[in-house]
C-alpha positions, 0 to 999 in steps of 0.5 A: 500500500503507497500514498502519494500528495502534493503538501502545501503547508510551508514549514515557515512563511518565506521558506521553501521547507515544507511542513510535515509535522503530525499531531501523532508525530514527526518525519525526520531526514535521512542521509542527504538529498538525493540527485534526479538525472535527466542526461545529462542535466539534474531536474530534481531531488528525493529526500527519504523520512522516516516517521518517528511516533512520538515527539523530536528527538525521542521519538519511536521509529517506525517502518514508514518512509516518505520519498519526496521528490522536488524539481530543480527552481530553474527546471520549475520557473523554465519550463512553460509547463510548469509556469502555473506553479505558486512557488516551489512545490514537492511530491509524496510517496509513504510506503510500509517499509516492509513492503518495499523490502518485498517489491525489492525481492518481487523484481529480483526474485530473492528471499526477503529477511524481516 
């Protein structure tokens, strides 16, 4: 099971970061952003986040993972099909970690240990 959504809330009024806070927990970024490439150019970035139940920094890690995709500023501003956008935006994909490993196993025909 997976969900997709476009977050509209901003963490700060004049910032570009999206607000991903919830009543039951918080999303925490893991590692650095990965480049999304359409050869030969970088067209965007993917950030990986993990959901923690509770309040930071003492929350309990869960199996929920979010991939946040966002376009580079020059791509979103310089392409006619994106001219209608009001500032930067992101596409988020949420999936449970166990499902990620089983999908990888299905694709590669291997066994996954959980």
